[in-house]
C-alpha angles and dihedrals in degrees: 000000000000112000090210093059093050108035118202115265125232097253094038091106092052091047092051089049094050092047090051092049091050091048093051092048091050091048092051092048091050094049091050089051090052091049092050090053094056114108130191133010127331118274112272095200118113117254119263134001121312116248121249093256093051100047116119116240119222 
């Protein structure tokens, strides 16, 4: 949209701030739920993909 056609309202900054706070809170809640659903030990695999030289041949 064109910013000139829709000028910013007086409380726009406050609204954006509230929405950002709500988004952060929702993300933290969803991360906590995902962590609580985990079962068992942590993954033992190394991080990332192996390089071509270090790949195991079968």
